[in-house]
Backbone as CSV, one residue per row, in Angstrom:
resi,resn,N_x,N_y,N_z,CA_x,CA_y,CA_z,C_x,C_y,C_z
1,MET,-11.988,-1.681,5.081,-12.312,-2.598,4.162,-11.196,-3.463,3.675
2,ALA,-10.556,-2.409,2.618,-9.321,-3.316,2.454,-8.301,-4.308,2.994
3,CYS,-8.115,-3.942,4.325,-8.003,-5.079,5.288,-8.359,-6.324,5.487
4,GLN,-9.486,-6.236,5.106,-10.499,-7.449,4.956,-10.018,-8.380,4.241
5,MET,-9.744,-8.029,2.890,-9.347,-8.153,1.445,-7.874,-9.277,1.629
6,ALA,-7.807,-9.886,0.826,-6.623,-10.752,0.496,-6.077,-9.824,0.034
7,PRO,-4.579,-10.086,0.460,-3.892,-11.198,1.086,-4.101,-10.437,2.296
8,PHE,-4.294,-8.989,2.591,-4.407,-8.325,3.848,-4.909,-8.780,4.886
9,ASN,-5.898,-9.809,5.125,-6.394,-10.248,5.913,-5.975,-11.376,6.616
10,THR,-4.947,-11.355,6.297,-4.248,-12.716,6.659,-2.332,-12.309,7.000
11,LEU,-2.154,-10.765,6.790,-1.294,-9.956,7.444,-1.725,-9.335,8.629
12,PRO,-0.269,-8.724,9.486,-0.635,-8.245,10.534,-0.593,-6.975,10.769
13,MET,-2.171,-6.297,10.112,-2.203,-4.902,10.031,-2.635,-4.429,11.313
14,PRO,-2.611,-3.108,11.677,-3.110,-2.218,12.636,-4.592,-1.965,12.034
15,LYS,-5.284,-1.794,13.512,-6.708,-1.481,13.487,-6.929,-0.090,12.759
16,SER,-8.198,0.073,11.595,-7.866,1.112,10.960,-7.748,2.393,11.813
17,ASN,-8.621,2.534,12.776,-8.677,3.808,13.462,-7.351,4.155,14.003
18,LYS,-6.254,3.203,13.653,-4.394,3.662,14.218,-3.875,4.171,12.621
19,VAL,-4.759,4.098,11.857,-3.946,4.345,10.526,-4.615,5.765,9.605
20,LYS,-4.017,6.749,9.249,-4.398,7.906,8.927,-4.240,8.197,6.827
21,PHE,-5.403,8.494,6.446,-5.236,8.579,5.033,-5.413,9.958,4.361
22,LYS,-4.565,10.261,3.740,-4.272,12.084,3.186,-4.677,12.029,2.019
23,VAL,-5.138,12.755,1.106,-4.863,13.038,-0.115,-3.533,14.389,-0.469
24,ILE,-2.967,14.044,-1.304,-2.072,15.245,-1.476,-2.107,15.380,-3.033
25,LYS,-0.924,16.686,-3.391,-1.171,16.920,-4.468,0.490,16.731,-5.286
26,ASN,1.013,16.013,-4.863,2.301,15.652,-5.458,2.048,15.397,-6.687
27,PRO,2.573,15.777,-7.845,2.405,15.005,-9.324,3.615,13.942,-9.415
28,ASN,4.697,13.838,-8.719,5.788,13.378,-8.639,5.943,11.655,-8.369
29,ILE,4.637,11.358,-7.066,4.378,10.038,-6.880,2.986,10.117,-6.599
30,TYR,2.777,8.460,-6.626,1.086,7.801,-6.776,0.669,8.248,-5.138
31,GLY,2.130,7.627,-4.392,1.654,7.857,-3.296,2.624,7.200,-2.134
32,CYS,2.467,7.155,-0.710,3.717,7.245,0.220,3.185,6.819,1.499
33,PHE,3.586,6.387,2.282,3.233,5.382,3.754,4.183,6.163,4.181
34,ASP,3.861,6.879,5.442,4.544,7.457,6.591,4.707,6.931,7.805
35,GLU,5.457,6.228,7.945,5.261,5.612,9.386,5.556,6.518,10.789
36,VAL,5.834,7.711,10.692,6.011,8.124,11.815,4.499,8.768,12.072
37,GLU,3.766,9.101,11.077,2.524,9.547,11.131,1.477,8.830,11.220
38,MET,1.801,7.249,10.986,0.963,5.864,10.344,-0.053,6.347,9.400
39,GLU,0.668,7.348,8.238,-0.341,8.039,7.584,-0.419,6.765,6.441
40,ILE,-1.181,6.841,5.304,-1.170,6.390,3.839,-1.530,7.755,2.967
41,GLN,-0.760,8.322,2.259,-0.842,9.688,1.516,-1.107,8.777,-0.125
42,ILE,-2.401,9.416,-0.571,-2.407,9.251,-2.156,-2.496,10.608,-2.680
43,SER,-1.773,10.542,-4.183,-1.150,11.996,-4.769,-2.823,12.043,-5.800
44,SER,-3.595,13.015,-5.482,-4.995,13.190,-6.430,-4.366,13.759,-7.954
45,ASN,-3.107,14.285,-8.102,-2.299,14.809,-8.990,-1.865,13.697,-9.913
46,ALA,-1.679,12.555,-9.166,-0.838,11.413,-9.980,-1.934,10.119,-10.353
47,CYS,-2.966,10.253,-9.132,-4.256,9.064,-9.620,-5.458,9.816,-10.025
48,GLY,-6.053,9.155,-11.253,-7.272,10.114,-11.291,-8.502,9.132,-11.632
49,HIS,-8.058,7.935,-11.538,-8.627,6.629,-11.724,-9.087,5.656,-10.353
50,PHE,-10.438,5.217,-10.577,-10.328,4.553,-9.274,-9.295,2.919,-9.186
51,THR,-8.898,2.759,-9.961,-8.265,1.427,-10.314,-6.971,1.839,-9.815
52,THR,-6.242,3.253,-10.266,-5.178,3.955,-9.745,-5.002,3.752,-8.196
53,ILE,-5.960,4.596,-7.942,-6.045,4.908,-6.166,-6.445,3.350,-5.845
54,PHE,-6.766,2.611,-6.294,-6.845,1.018,-5.929,-5.563,0.143,-5.770
55,GLN,-5.000,0.596,-6.691,-3.577,-0.108,-6.826,-2.328,0.582,-5.994
56,THR,-2.626,2.109,-6.087,-1.503,2.793,-4.860,-1.910,2.391,-3.408
57,LEU,-3.318,2.419,-3.169,-3.361,1.906,-1.737,-3.120,0.470,-1.566
58,LEU,-3.340,-0.534,-2.403,-2.912,-1.583,-2.049,-1.001,-1.645,-1.660
59,HIS,-0.507,-0.627,-2.488,1.322,-0.731,-2.962,1.336,-0.187,-1.484
60,GLU,0.389,0.868,-0.933,1.276,1.628,0.531,0.869,0.494,1.755
61,MET,-0.225,-0.101,1.354,-0.674,-1.144,2.498,0.358,-2.307,2.778
62,VAL,0.770,-2.338,1.743,2.102,-3.622,1.874,3.213,-2.826,2.584
63,HIS,3.739,-1.714,2.093,4.542,-0.973,2.925,3.955,-1.357,4.616
64,LEU,2.490,-0.545,4.830,2.452,-0.561,5.856,2.738,-2.029,6.885
65,ALA,2.125,-3.240,6.325,1.984,-4.314,6.427,3.669,-4.610,7.061
66,LEU,4.621,-4.432,6.361,5.979,-4.659,6.553,6.576,-3.989,7.836
67,TYR,6.131,-2.860,7.910,6.218,-2.220,8.868,5.601,-2.837,10.027
68,VAL,4.429,-2.817,10.395,3.982,-3.552,11.230,4.642,-5.093,11.888
69,ARG,4.972,-5.694,10.919,5.656,-6.687,11.029,7.224,-6.744,11.707
70,GLY,7.377,-5.422,11.427,8.786,-5.182,12.232,9.841,-5.306,11.212
71,ASP,9.566,-5.326,9.865,10.586,-5.083,8.859,11.435,-4.004,8.520
72,ASN,12.968,-4.206,8.826,13.494,-2.873,8.932,13.646,-2.290,7.386
73,ASP,13.502,-3.226,6.581,13.044,-2.695,5.124,11.909,-2.523,4.297
74,PHE,11.119,-2.038,5.724,9.696,-1.679,4.783,9.598,-0.910,4.008
75,HIS,10.192,-0.081,3.794,10.124,1.110,2.280,10.877,0.744,1.465
76,GLU,11.322,-0.468,1.615,12.086,-0.955,-0.012,11.084,-2.018,-0.580
77,HIS,11.539,-1.944,-1.997,10.610,-3.096,-2.877,11.385,-4.028,-3.552
78,GLY,11.884,-4.846,-2.275,12.612,-6.247,-2.036,11.730,-7.378,-2.234
79,PRO,12.374,-8.407,-1.886,11.576,-9.931,-2.155,10.542,-10.010,-0.988
80,LYS,10.528,-9.436,0.038,9.328,-9.419,0.917,8.018,-8.691,0.530
81,PHE,8.648,-7.677,-0.091,7.394,-6.488,-0.648,6.931,-7.263,-2.004
82,LEU,7.726,-8.019,-2.732,7.536,-8.225,-4.300,6.894,-9.653,-4.059
83,ARG,6.282,-10.282,-2.941,6.098,-11.439,-2.896,4.480,-11.154,-2.126
84,ILE,4.215,-10.519,-1.416,2.767,-9.996,-1.205,2.422,-8.858,-2.161
85,LYS,2.948,-8.780,-3.375,2.555,-7.838,-4.383,1.976,-8.471,-5.229
86,SER,2.941,-9.767,-5.241,2.269,-10.746,-6.826,1.501,-11.484,-6.208
87,VAL,1.102,-11.822,-4.927,-0.504,-12.202,-4.123,-1.511,-11.178,-4.735
88,TYR,-1.275,-10.524,-4.548,-2.638,-9.095,-4.614,-2.636,-8.996,-6.138
89,SER,-1.601,-9.000,-6.861,-1.612,-8.785,-8.752,-2.361,-9.913,-9.169
90,GLU,-2.455,-10.845,-8.702,-3.049,-12.169,-9.395,-3.987,-12.142,-8.571
91,LEU,-4.888,-11.981,-7.606,-5.815,-11.969,-7.256,-6.405,-11.003,-7.925
92,TYR,-6.121,-9.998,-7.977,-7.060,-8.618,-8.453,-6.904,-8.044,-10.095
93,ASN,-5.933,-8.910,-10.842,-5.406,-8.932,-12.035,-4.533,-7.653,-12.458
94,PHE,-4.018,-7.229,-11.440,-2.933,-6.191,-11.725,-1.551,-6.444,-12.383
95,ASP,-0.862,-5.614,-12.983,0.243,-5.838,-13.578,1.511,-6.023,-12.915
96,PRO,1.679,-7.335,-12.395,2.909,-7.826,-11.554,4.075,-6.865,-11.802
97,LYS,4.317,-6.553,-12.845,5.642,-5.864,-13.349,5.631,-4.130,-12.798
98,ALA,4.267,-3.703,-12.624,3.768,-2.398,-11.733,4.437,-2.365,-10.375
99,ILE,5.062,-1.258,-10.365,5.295,-0.974,-8.691,4.714,0.345,-8.549
């Protein structure tokens, strides 16, 4: 569903059946994208509200989109990442300074 929402509906995203989702219990991170497993992980110990889960999912989807696009720095929070993040932050009224 989130791939059908802006800005992800204009980015090269894989089919949903190609990406796994996993709930982890790591209190030190909100989430992560594992490119080897093609898996987005979200921590139930760090994300307790829908808004936090949604923000974390979108954050990890940016990493996924950059990976699919072939960017070698897909895991970083550089200019490419921040450009996409600023679009969804404005669209969904999220804090653009939060990472």
